[in-house]
C-alpha positions in Angstrom: 0.0 0.0 0.0 1.4 3.4 -1.0 1.7 6.1 1.7 2.5 9.7 0.7 3.9 12.1 3.2 3.7 15.4 1.3 5.6 17.4 3.9 8.8 15.6 2.8 8.6 17.6 -0.5 9.6 21.3 -0.8 6.3 23.1 -1.4 4.1 25.9 -0.1 2.1 23.2 1.7 4.6 23.3 4.5 3.7 26.9 5.3 0.0 26.0 5.7 1.0 23.0 7.9 3.1 25.3 10.1 0.3 27.8 10.5 -2.3 25.1 11.6 0.2 23.8 14.1 1.4 27.2 15.5 -0.3 28.2 18.8 0.2 31.8 17.9 -1.7 31.5 14.6 -4.2 28.6 14.9 -6.6 30.3 17.3 -7.7 32.5 14.4 -10.6 30.2 13.4 -11.1 31.8 10.0 -7.5 31.4 9.2 -7.4 27.9 10.5 -10.3 26.8 8.4 -8.8 28.5 5.4 -5.4 26.8 5.8 -7.1 23.4 6.2 -9.0 24.1 3.0 -5.7 25.1 1.2 -4.1 21.8 2.3 -7.2 20.0 0.9 -6.8 21.8 -2.5 -3.1 20.9 -2.7 -3.8 17.3 -1.9 -6.7 17.1 -4.3 -4.3 18.3 -7.1 -1.8 15.6 -6.1 -4.4 12.9 -6.1 -5.7 14.0 -9.4 -2.4 13.0 -11.0 -3.2 9.3 -10.1 -6.7 9.1 -11.6 -7.8 7.7 -14.9 -8.2 10.1 -17.9 -9.9 10.0 -21.3 -9.6 12.4 -24.2 -12.5 14.7 -24.9 -13.0 17.0 -28.0 -13.8 20.5 -26.7 -15.2 23.0 -29.1 -13.7 26.5 -28.9 -14.8 29.6 -30.8 -12.0 28.8 -33.3 -11.9 25.0 -33.6 -11.6 21.8 -31.6 -9.2 21.1 -28.8 -8.5 17.5 -27.6 -8.1 17.6 -23.8 -7.5 14.8 -21.3 -10.1 14.9 -18.6 -10.5 12.8 -15.5 -12.9 10.0 -16.1 -13.2 8.3 -12.7 -16.6 8.8 -10.9 -15.6 10.3 -7.5 -17.4 10.1 -4.2 -15.9 12.6 -1.7 -16.5 11.5 1.9 -15.7 13.3 5.1 -16.1 12.8 8.8 -18.1 15.5 10.6 -17.5 18.0 12.0 -13.7 18.6 11.8 -13.6 17.4 8.2 -15.8 20.1 6.7 -13.0 22.7 5.9 -10.8 19.9 4.4 -13.8 18.6 2.4 -14.4 22.1 1.0 -10.8 22.3 -0.1 -11.1 19.1 -2.1 -14.5 20.2 -3.5 -12.9 23.3 -5.0 -11.0 20.9 -7.3 -13.3 17.9 -7.5 -16.4 20.1 -8.0 -18.2 17.4 -10.0 -17.8 14.8 -7.2 -20.7 13.2 -5.3 -20.5 13.8 -1.6 -20.9 11.6 1.5 -20.9 12.6 5.2 -20.4 10.5 8.3 -20.7 11.6 11.9 -18.1 9.6 13.9 -17.1 11.1 17.2 -15.4 10.2 20.5 -17.7 9.8 23.5 -15.6 10.2 26.6 -16.4 9.0 30.1 -16.9 11.6 32.9 -13.2 12.0 33.7 -12.1 11.9 30.1 -9.8 8.9 30.7 -11.5 6.6 28.2 -13.7 7.0 25.1 -15.7 5.0 22.6 -16.3 6.0 19.0 -19.9 6.2 17.9 -21.3 6.6 14.3 -24.6 8.5 14.5 -25.2 9.6 10.9 -24.5 8.7 7.4 -25.5 10.4 4.1 -24.0 8.9 1.1 -24.7 8.0 -2.6 -23.8 4.6 -3.9 -20.1 4.1 -4.0 -20.2 0.9 -6.0 -17.4 0.8 -8.6 -16.5 4.4 -7.9 -13.3 6.1 -6.6 -13.8 6.9 -2.9 -11.9 9.7 -1.3 -12.2 9.7 2.5 -10.9 13.1 3.8 -10.4 13.7 7.5 -7.9 16.2 9.0 -6.6 14.0 11.9 -5.7 10.3 11.7 -4.9 9.5 15.3 -5.9 6.0 16.4 -7.7 5.1 13.2 -10.9 4.2 15.1 -13.1 6.9 13.6 -11.7 6.1 10.1 -12.5 2.4 10.5 -16.1 2.8 11.6 -16.7 5.5 8.9 -15.3 3.2 6.2 -17.5 0.3 7.4 -20.5 2.6 7.3 -19.7 3.7 3.8 -19.4 0.1 2.7 -23.1 -0.3 3.2 -23.4 1.9 0.1 -21.3 -0.5 -2.1 -17.8 -1.6 -2.9 -15.5 1.2 -4.4 -13.1 0.5 -7.2 -10.4 2.6 -5.7 -9.8 4.3 -2.3 -7.8 7.4 -1.3 -7.5 8.2 2.4 -6.4 11.8 2.9 -5.5 13.6 6.2 -3.6 16.7 7.2 -1.8 15.2 10.2 -1.5 11.5 10.8 0.2 9.5 13.6 2.4 6.7 12.7 0.1 4.3 14.6 -2.9 5.7 12.6 -1.0 4.9 9.3 -0.3 1.4 10.4 -4.0 0.9 11.5 -5.2 2.3 8.1 -2.9 -0.2 6.3 -4.8 -3.0 8.1 -8.3 -1.6 7.5 -8.2 -0.9 3.8 -7.7 -3.4 1.0 -4.2 -3.7 -0.4 -3.9 -3.0 -4.1 -6.6 -0.4 -4.4 -5.9 2.0 -1.5 -3.5 5.0 -1.3 -2.9 7.0 1.9 -2.1 10.7 1.7 -0.8 12.7 4.6 0.3 16.3 4.7 2.5 15.3 7.7 3.1 12.2 9.8 3.9 12.5 13.5 5.5 9.8 15.6 3.4 9.6 18.8 0.0 9.7 20.5 -0.4 11.0 24.1 -2.4 9.3 26.9 -5.6 10.8 25.5 -4.9 9.5 22.0 -4.1 13.0 20.6 -1.4 13.2 18.0 1.9 14.6 19.3 3.2 17.1 18.3 0.0 17.4 16.2 -2.1 20.5 16.5 -4.8 19.9 19.1 -8.4 19.3 18.4 -9.1 20.3 14.8 -12.9 20.5 15.3 -12.6 22.9 18.2 -10.0 25.0 16.4 -12.3 25.3 13.4 -15.6 25.7 15.0 -15.2 26.3 18.8 -15.3 24.1 21.8 -18.0 21.5 22.2 -19.6 20.2 25.4 
């Protein structure tokens, strides 16, 4: 299974990663959401290079131009709520994609020492035979990703799968390799961090992406 760590390349992407991590910048919610969206746009462009294409004859005012256009039917899926700015970044490029949304969240006990992950909502078209893009900013333990993927499989079996995240833990990457089928899955991360803390947050990470984007939740 191929795993891309885009921060290893020299590109403007690293500036946006720095800003979503930086405690002096990230608390500007508008800027945080914008930067998450920018990362989504860059990753969408990179993923577009791996898709299938066919040639179309496009009529211009002066003649015909043969242009290679992506031919894969795409379903763009995200995990609520933190995934919304990331999803919007992808949608700027894959504007013809169908869209799916899954609510998968951590439910903590009273002292926040343990949690379980619960899927409460799914809205998705058929993904049968299509290219499925699952976009979620944080890949920590892989628990939310696994349950979201299983929920999406109730809508069919995709032909190809791309998993995209802004920040992943190394553990999350290894879990994703076990969850998704070899041979038709590619994992994309803007950056991969080494550790999780005792609350299963990515270290150094950036904190809670949903809270930074939309405010704290009860």
